[in-house]
C-alpha positions as CSV (number, residue, x, y, z in Angstrom):
1,M,40.8,-4.3,-65.1
2,K,39.9,-4.2,-69.5
3,N,37.0,-5.0,-70.6
4,S,37.9,-8.3,-71.7
5,A,37.4,-9.3,-67.7
6,R,34.1,-9.2,-67.9
7,S,33.9,-12.5,-70.2
8,T,34.6,-15.4,-67.9
9,Q,35.9,-19.1,-68.3
10,L,33.4,-22.0,-67.9
11,G,31.2,-21.6,-65.4
12,F,30.0,-23.6,-63.0
13,S,26.6,-23.8,-63.6
14,T,27.5,-25.7,-67.5
15,M,29.5,-27.6,-65.3
16,I,27.1,-28.8,-63.4
17,G,24.2,-29.3,-65.8
18,L,27.4,-31.6,-67.8
19,S,28.0,-33.3,-64.7
20,L,24.1,-34.5,-64.3
21,A,23.8,-35.4,-68.1
22,L,26.7,-38.0,-67.2
23,A,24.8,-39.0,-64.0
24,A,24.1,-42.5,-64.3
25,P,20.8,-44.4,-62.6
26,A,20.0,-44.3,-59.0
27,I,22.1,-47.1,-57.8
28,Y,18.6,-47.7,-55.1
29,A,15.0,-46.8,-55.6
30,Q,14.1,-43.6,-53.2
31,S,11.1,-44.2,-52.9
32,A,11.9,-47.8,-51.5
33,S,14.1,-46.8,-49.3
34,A,12.1,-44.0,-48.2
35,S,9.2,-46.3,-47.9
36,A,11.4,-48.0,-45.5
37,S,12.7,-46.0,-43.9
38,A,9.1,-44.1,-43.4
39,S,7.8,-47.0,-41.8
40,A,10.5,-46.7,-39.3
41,A,9.7,-43.5,-38.3
42,A,8.0,-43.9,-35.0
43,S,11.5,-45.8,-33.9
44,C,13.0,-42.4,-34.5
45,P,15.1,-41.0,-32.9
46,T,16.8,-43.6,-31.6
47,K,16.6,-44.9,-27.8
48,D,18.5,-42.0,-26.0
49,W,19.8,-40.2,-28.8
50,A,19.0,-36.5,-27.6
51,S,19.6,-37.7,-23.7
52,K,22.7,-39.3,-24.0
53,V,24.5,-39.4,-26.9
54,L,24.0,-35.3,-28.2
55,P,25.7,-34.2,-25.2
56,T,28.7,-36.0,-26.1
57,F,29.6,-33.8,-29.0
58,S,28.7,-30.8,-27.4
59,Q,32.4,-32.1,-25.1
60,P,35.1,-30.1,-25.8
61,K,37.5,-32.6,-26.6
62,A,34.7,-34.5,-28.6
63,L,35.4,-35.3,-32.6
64,V,33.2,-35.2,-35.2
65,P,30.7,-38.6,-36.0
66,V,32.2,-41.8,-37.8
67,K,30.3,-44.4,-37.2
68,A,28.3,-45.2,-40.5
69,P,24.7,-44.7,-39.9
70,Q,22.0,-47.0,-41.2
71,S,18.7,-45.9,-41.7
72,F,17.1,-42.2,-42.8
73,C,16.9,-41.7,-39.0
74,E,20.5,-42.0,-38.2
75,F,21.8,-40.3,-41.3
76,H,19.9,-37.5,-40.3
77,Q,21.5,-37.6,-36.5
78,T,24.5,-37.3,-37.6
79,T,24.4,-34.4,-39.4
80,Y,22.7,-33.1,-36.4
81,E,25.5,-34.8,-34.0
82,S,27.8,-32.5,-36.5
83,F,26.2,-29.3,-36.3
84,V,26.5,-29.6,-32.3
85,W,29.7,-30.7,-32.4
86,A,30.4,-27.8,-34.9
87,T,28.4,-24.8,-33.0
88,T,29.9,-26.2,-29.3
89,M,31.2,-22.7,-27.7
90,I,34.8,-22.9,-26.9
91,N,36.4,-20.3,-25.1
92,G,33.6,-18.0,-26.0
93,V,33.1,-18.5,-29.9
94,P,31.4,-21.6,-32.0
95,R,34.3,-24.4,-32.3
96,F,34.1,-24.2,-36.4
97,L,34.8,-20.5,-36.0
98,T,38.2,-22.3,-34.1
99,L,39.4,-24.0,-37.2
100,K,41.2,-23.4,-40.0
101,T,39.8,-21.5,-43.2
102,S,40.6,-21.7,-47.3
103,D,42.4,-18.8,-47.3
104,E,45.2,-20.8,-45.0
105,L,45.3,-23.4,-47.8
106,L,48.2,-21.3,-49.2
107,T,49.6,-18.9,-46.4
108,P,49.2,-20.6,-42.8
109,L,47.8,-17.8,-40.6
110,P,49.6,-18.9,-37.0
111,K,47.0,-19.0,-34.1
112,A,48.3,-16.5,-32.2
113,K,47.4,-14.1,-34.8
114,K,44.0,-14.9,-35.9
115,A,43.1,-11.9,-35.0
116,N,43.0,-9.2,-32.2
117,G,39.6,-10.6,-31.3
118,I,38.2,-11.1,-34.1
119,T,37.6,-14.8,-35.7
120,L,36.2,-14.1,-38.4
121,N,37.9,-13.4,-41.5
122,L,35.1,-12.4,-44.6
123,A,38.3,-11.2,-46.5
124,S,40.9,-13.5,-47.6
125,R,44.5,-12.2,-47.3
126,N,45.7,-12.8,-50.1
127,H,42.9,-11.1,-52.1
128,K,44.2,-9.5,-55.3
129,P,42.3,-8.5,-58.3
130,S,44.6,-10.6,-60.6
131,A,44.7,-14.0,-58.6
132,G,41.5,-15.2,-59.2
133,Q,39.6,-15.0,-55.7
134,S,37.9,-18.1,-54.5
135,E,33.9,-18.1,-53.8
136,G,35.3,-19.9,-51.0
137,A,37.6,-17.1,-49.3
138,G,35.0,-14.5,-47.7
139,A,32.9,-15.3,-50.8
140,I,30.5,-13.0,-51.8
141,V,29.3,-15.0,-54.3
142,E,27.6,-18.2,-54.4
143,A,28.9,-21.2,-55.9
144,D,27.0,-20.8,-59.2
145,G,28.4,-17.3,-59.8
146,N,25.3,-15.5,-58.5
147,M,24.7,-12.9,-55.9
148,L,22.3,-12.7,-52.8
149,V,21.8,-9.3,-52.3
150,G,20.4,-8.2,-48.3
151,P,18.1,-6.0,-47.5
152,N,20.4,-3.9,-46.8
153,G,21.8,-4.2,-50.4
154,Y,24.9,-5.8,-48.4
155,P,25.7,-9.0,-50.2
156,I,25.0,-12.4,-48.2
157,Y,28.9,-13.0,-47.5
158,A,30.3,-16.8,-46.9
159,S,33.5,-18.5,-45.5
160,V,34.6,-21.9,-45.4
161,H,35.9,-23.9,-41.9
162,M,38.1,-27.5,-41.9
163,N,38.8,-30.1,-39.2
164,D,42.4,-30.8,-39.1
165,S,42.2,-34.1,-41.0
166,Y,39.9,-31.9,-43.7
167,F,42.3,-29.2,-44.3
168,K,45.4,-31.7,-44.5
169,T,44.3,-33.5,-47.3
170,A,43.0,-30.1,-49.0
171,Q,46.6,-28.7,-48.4
172,N,47.9,-31.9,-49.9
173,N,45.9,-31.6,-53.1
174,L,45.8,-28.3,-53.9
175,I,45.9,-27.4,-58.2
176,A,48.0,-24.6,-57.8
177,N,51.2,-26.1,-56.3
178,G,50.5,-29.6,-58.4
179,G,49.5,-31.8,-55.7
180,Y,45.7,-32.8,-57.2
181,Q,47.9,-33.7,-60.6
182,K,50.5,-35.7,-58.6
183,N,48.9,-37.4,-55.6
184,T,46.3,-40.0,-55.5
185,D,44.7,-39.7,-51.7
186,N,41.6,-39.0,-50.8
187,F,39.8,-37.6,-47.4
188,K,40.1,-40.1,-44.4
189,V,37.0,-41.1,-41.7
190,G,36.5,-38.1,-39.8
191,A,37.3,-35.2,-42.1
192,A,34.7,-32.5,-41.8
193,V,34.2,-29.2,-43.2
194,F,31.6,-26.2,-42.2
195,K,30.6,-23.5,-45.0
196,A,28.5,-20.5,-43.3
197,T,26.7,-17.5,-44.9
198,W,26.6,-14.5,-42.6
199,L,24.2,-10.9,-43.1
200,R,25.8,-8.1,-42.6
201,L,24.1,-5.9,-40.4
202,G,23.4,-2.3,-39.7
203,N,22.1,0.2,-42.9
204,G,18.8,-0.5,-41.1
205,V,18.5,-3.9,-40.7
206,S,19.3,-5.4,-37.3
207,A,20.2,-9.3,-36.1
208,P,17.3,-11.5,-37.0
209,A,15.7,-12.7,-33.4
210,G,17.4,-15.6,-31.8
211,S,20.4,-15.7,-34.3
212,F,24.3,-16.3,-33.2
213,V,26.4,-12.4,-34.1
214,T,29.7,-11.9,-34.3
215,T,32.2,-9.3,-35.3
216,A,34.4,-10.1,-38.8
217,N,36.6,-8.4,-41.2
218,V,34.6,-7.9,-44.6
219,P,36.3,-7.0,-47.8
220,V,36.1,-3.4,-49.1
221,L,34.6,-3.7,-52.7
222,V,35.3,-2.0,-55.5
223,N,34.3,-1.6,-59.2
224,N,37.0,-2.0,-61.3
225,N,35.9,-1.2,-65.2
226,G,32.5,-3.1,-64.5
227,V,34.0,-5.7,-62.4
228,V,33.3,-5.1,-58.6
229,Q,35.4,-7.2,-56.1
230,P,37.4,-7.1,-53.7
231,N,39.9,-4.3,-53.4
232,G,42.8,-6.0,-52.6
233,E,43.7,-6.7,-48.4
234,Q,41.6,-3.9,-47.6
235,T,38.5,-4.8,-45.2
236,T,36.2,-3.3,-42.7
237,Q,34.9,-4.8,-39.0
238,V,31.4,-4.9,-39.1
239,Q,28.6,-7.1,-36.8
240,V,27.5,-9.9,-39.0
241,A,24.7,-12.7,-38.1
242,L,25.0,-16.5,-39.1
243,L,22.1,-17.1,-41.8
244,G,22.8,-20.7,-42.5
245,L,25.4,-23.6,-41.9
246,H,26.8,-26.6,-44.3
247,V,27.6,-29.6,-42.4
248,V,29.5,-31.8,-43.9
249,E,31.5,-35.3,-42.4
250,L,32.8,-38.7,-43.8
251,T,32.1,-41.8,-42.0
252,K,32.5,-44.9,-42.6
253,E,31.4,-46.7,-45.5
254,H,30.9,-43.1,-46.9
255,P,34.0,-41.6,-48.6
256,E,31.3,-39.4,-50.7
257,F,30.9,-37.2,-47.4
258,L,27.1,-36.7,-45.5
259,W,26.0,-33.6,-46.7
260,G,23.5,-31.5,-44.7
261,T,22.5,-27.9,-43.7
262,F,21.1,-25.6,-41.1
263,E,19.5,-22.6,-41.1
264,Q,17.9,-19.8,-39.4
265,K,14.8,-20.5,-38.5
266,L,13.7,-16.5,-39.4
267,N,15.4,-16.8,-42.8
268,A,12.3,-17.3,-45.3
269,P,8.7,-18.9,-46.1
270,M,10.0,-22.6,-46.0
271,L,7.4,-24.4,-48.3
272,P,6.5,-28.2,-47.5
273,D,8.5,-30.2,-50.0
274,G,7.5,-30.2,-53.9
275,T,4.4,-27.5,-53.3
276,F,6.1,-24.6,-54.3
277,N,3.8,-22.4,-56.9
278,P,4.9,-19.1,-58.6
279,A,1.6,-17.5,-57.8
280,N,1.6,-18.0,-54.1
281,S,3.0,-15.9,-51.6
282,N,3.4,-15.4,-47.3
283,P,1.8,-12.8,-45.8
284,N,4.6,-12.5,-43.0
285,N,8.0,-11.0,-43.2
286,F,11.3,-13.2,-43.1
287,T,15.0,-11.3,-42.7
288,L,15.2,-11.9,-46.5
289,Y,11.5,-11.8,-47.7
290,T,9.1,-9.1,-47.8
291,A,5.3,-10.2,-47.1
292,N,3.3,-11.0,-49.9
293,T,5.8,-11.2,-52.7
294,L,5.3,-13.2,-55.1
295,Y,7.1,-16.9,-55.1
296,G,7.7,-16.5,-58.5
297,Q,9.4,-13.3,-58.3
298,S,11.6,-14.6,-55.5
299,N,15.3,-16.5,-56.1
300,I,15.6,-14.7,-59.1
301,P,19.5,-13.3,-59.6
302,S,20.3,-9.5,-60.8
303,L,23.8,-9.9,-60.1
304,S,26.8,-12.2,-61.2
305,N,29.9,-13.2,-62.1
306,S,29.0,-14.7,-65.7
307,S,28.2,-12.0,-68.5
308,A,24.1,-13.4,-68.5
309,P,21.9,-10.6,-69.9
310,Q,20.0,-10.6,-66.8
311,N,22.9,-8.5,-64.8
312,S,21.0,-5.8,-63.9
313,G,22.5,-4.7,-60.3
314,T,23.9,-2.1,-59.9
315,F,26.8,-1.1,-57.3
316,N,27.1,2.5,-54.7
317,A,30.8,2.0,-54.0
318,T,30.6,4.5,-51.1
319,T,27.8,2.4,-49.9
320,Q,29.4,-0.4,-50.5
321,T,25.8,-1.5,-51.5
322,F,24.1,-3.1,-54.3
323,S,20.4,-3.1,-55.9
324,P,17.7,-4.2,-56.4
325,I,17.4,-6.9,-53.0
326,V,16.9,-10.5,-54.0
327,N,13.7,-11.9,-52.1
328,V,14.2,-15.6,-50.6
329,V,12.2,-18.9,-50.8
330,Q,13.1,-22.0,-49.0
331,N,11.9,-24.0,-51.8
332,N,11.5,-27.6,-50.2
333,A,11.5,-27.3,-46.1
334,T,13.1,-31.0,-45.6
335,G,14.8,-31.1,-48.7
336,G,12.8,-33.7,-50.7
337,D,13.4,-36.1,-47.9
338,T,10.5,-38.9,-48.2
339,S,11.0,-40.5,-45.1
340,G,9.5,-38.2,-42.6
341,T,12.6,-38.4,-40.2
342,V,13.5,-34.9,-40.5
343,P,11.4,-32.8,-38.4
344,I,12.0,-35.5,-35.6
345,V,15.2,-35.3,-35.3
346,N,14.8,-32.0,-35.3
347,S,12.2,-31.4,-32.6
348,A,14.6,-33.8,-30.4
349,G,18.0,-31.7,-31.7
350,Q,16.3,-28.1,-30.4
351,Q,15.0,-29.4,-27.4
352,Y,18.4,-30.9,-26.6
353,L,19.8,-26.9,-27.8
354,T,17.4,-25.2,-26.1
355,S,18.1,-27.1,-22.3
356,Q,21.7,-26.0,-23.1
357,K,20.8,-22.8,-23.5
358,S,22.2,-22.7,-27.0
359,V,21.5,-19.6,-29.9
360,F,21.9,-22.4,-32.2
361,A,18.7,-24.0,-31.0
362,N,16.6,-21.2,-33.4
363,Y,18.4,-23.0,-36.2
364,V,16.5,-25.6,-38.6
365,M,18.4,-28.5,-40.4
366,I,17.2,-28.6,-43.8
367,G,18.1,-32.4,-44.6
368,T,21.1,-34.7,-45.5
369,V,22.0,-36.6,-48.9
370,W,24.3,-39.4,-49.5
371,F,25.2,-42.3,-51.5
372,A,24.4,-45.8,-50.8
373,P,27.1,-47.4,-48.7
374,N,30.8,-47.8,-50.8
375,A,29.3,-46.8,-54.1
376,F,31.6,-44.0,-54.5
377,V,34.6,-45.6,-56.0
378,M,36.3,-45.0,-59.0
379,P,36.3,-45.7,-62.0
380,A,32.5,-45.8,-61.2
381,A,32.3,-42.5,-59.5
382,T,33.2,-40.5,-62.1
383,S,29.7,-40.4,-63.4
384,M,28.0,-40.2,-60.0
385,G,26.1,-36.6,-59.3
386,A,22.8,-35.8,-58.2
387,A,21.4,-38.5,-59.9
388,Q,22.6,-41.1,-57.6
389,G,22.1,-39.1,-54.2
390,V,19.8,-40.5,-51.3
391,G,17.6,-38.6,-48.8
392,S,16.9,-35.2,-48.8
393,V,17.8,-35.3,-52.8
394,N,16.6,-31.6,-53.1
395,L,18.7,-30.4,-50.3
396,A,19.7,-26.6,-50.7
397,N,20.5,-23.8,-48.2
398,S,18.6,-21.1,-49.1
399,T,21.1,-18.5,-47.9
400,A,23.7,-20.6,-50.2
401,E,22.5,-22.0,-53.0
402,T,19.2,-19.8,-53.7
403,F,19.0,-19.8,-57.4
404,A,19.7,-23.5,-58.1
405,Q,16.7,-25.1,-55.8
406,A,14.2,-27.4,-57.6
407,P,11.9,-27.0,-58.8
408,Q,14.0,-24.0,-59.9
409,N,16.8,-24.9,-60.5
410,M,18.5,-23.6,-63.8
411,F,19.8,-27.6,-64.9
412,G,16.3,-29.1,-65.9
413,Q,16.9,-32.4,-64.5
414,P,14.3,-33.4,-61.9
415,V,16.7,-33.3,-58.7
416,N,19.1,-30.4,-57.7
417,N,21.5,-31.3,-54.4
418,C,25.1,-31.1,-53.2
419,F,26.0,-33.6,-55.6
420,S,25.5,-31.2,-58.6
421,C,28.7,-29.3,-58.0
422,H,30.6,-31.4,-55.5
423,N,31.4,-35.0,-57.1
424,T,34.7,-36.4,-59.2
425,N,34.2,-34.2,-62.2
426,S,34.8,-31.2,-60.6
427,Y,37.9,-30.1,-62.4
428,T,37.1,-31.9,-65.7
429,F,35.7,-29.3,-67.9
430,N,38.1,-26.8,-66.8
431,K,41.1,-26.0,-69.3
432,P,43.3,-27.6,-69.0
433,A,41.3,-30.4,-67.6
434,L,42.3,-32.4,-65.0
435,S,41.2,-35.9,-64.5
436,A,38.4,-37.3,-62.3
437,R,39.5,-37.8,-58.5
438,L,37.7,-38.8,-55.8
439,V,38.8,-35.9,-53.5
440,A,37.1,-33.4,-56.2
441,T,34.6,-33.4,-54.1
442,S,36.3,-30.2,-52.6
443,H,36.3,-27.0,-53.8
444,T,38.8,-25.8,-51.9
445,L,41.3,-27.5,-54.1
446,A,40.8,-24.5,-56.5
447,Q,42.6,-22.0,-54.0
448,G,44.8,-20.0,-55.4
449,A,44.0,-21.2,-59.3
450,P,42.7,-18.8,-61.1
451,T,41.5,-21.0,-63.7
452,Y,39.7,-23.2,-61.4
453,A,37.9,-21.2,-59.1
454,V,34.5,-19.4,-58.8
455,P,35.5,-15.8,-59.5
456,N,35.0,-13.6,-56.1
457,Q,33.2,-10.5,-58.2
458,V,30.3,-10.0,-59.7
459,L,29.8,-7.6,-62.7
460,V,27.5,-4.8,-63.2
461,P,26.5,-2.6,-66.5
462,L,29.3,-0.1,-67.4
463,P,27.2,3.1,-68.3
464,S,26.7,4.6,-72.1
465,P,29.6,7.0,-72.6
466,S,27.3,9.8,-73.0
467,S,25.9,9.1,-69.2
468,A,29.4,8.6,-68.1
469,S,30.2,11.7,-69.4
470,A,27.6,13.6,-68.5
471,S,27.9,12.2,-65.0
472,A,32.0,12.6,-64.6
473,S,30.7,16.3,-65.3
474,A,28.6,16.7,-62.6
475,S,30.6,15.1,-60.4
476,T,33.7,17.5,-61.6
477,P,34.0,20.3,-58.5
478,A,33.6,23.7,-59.8
479,P,37.0,25.3,-59.9
480,K,37.2,27.9,-56.7
481,K,37.6,31.3,-57.2
């Protein structure tokens, strides 16, 4: 790949900033709604929710929740119901791993071939260096293009899983085949998508206690003239542990989707909302955090697909590892939700999963963010972004939005959440610009469209000519005598 590949098109960080700049005032006051919900916390969770409602989502033929939530407690309950649905074991694997993935949008894969026992492919079968690999298909980067490097030097991987309703709508509206440009449909009630993050094990790192572990195909990475990316279709089988799971479902009255997220409880220090102080630290070790590291030295990217000067990381093609590693902190333990209902729903949900002897009882719901009922309509929705969020208005998963957490977020805005990226303007800042649409909340629509997808790659500094020459000399074997 030529040096020109080191410069990228308009990045998602720029797009997000523009989306936020266009955001209109909040639909209704967060404080007023939160106050009303806080007073109702005593009745949270709703009657018989954990004992009678949650078990219905563990059934093999269950569907994701579609009933419109009414209170803060019910919104978070709905997210937890979807989590139970997604993590219920079906034929020995969590249900979300039986769903279709983003790399099937253009190249459908018959179920019978889905693996030879491997249900998780963290490397798209159509990965080609010139194809503009999407961050959703076995991502080695986060949605903002930055890489989270794990404690053993491997990237934290991501995968996207869609139920049939979501998949069909996404496939019908792909940018690559013109569907987005010519169609007018939107996702339907009952559509759901799940985005998982994975820690590659080995190289001195074992699975965090209480985590779900499985086998996965991960991409073999190659350094093409300073651009590190998957090497075509080459993969290797490894063990991975689930770190995080985004849980996103479309219920009645909420076409914007309810956006929730879960994390393994040992990922990182989880700070009470709004208490982040760069001078503080934690005395304990976590999966992604070394004891006593200053919080101000955490959540700092060193590798990105942008040509920004902070790209100081390196890549070892032999070991497939990067350096330096990244220390992680969860800046807002409930995403800024002020109702007090997140911990209550968490506790009740975890008790149910514990009673079922589910490993997923070791995962914590950070929170849920949504819009006012029926507010997500065109054309008003063209300006809807993070500022319109209700609930966990600073929601982020520390393993999927590591570097975009508030108050550390790069956008200079008072709030930052899923709607910063997932809004109707998702593709209006690219070239050529596409029209704003409700369906644009999904980034899977960019699959196979290089100009619109987040490049699944990072840049590493090129050696100077003198050091490159010295390195080549040192690595040249001596001639045999």
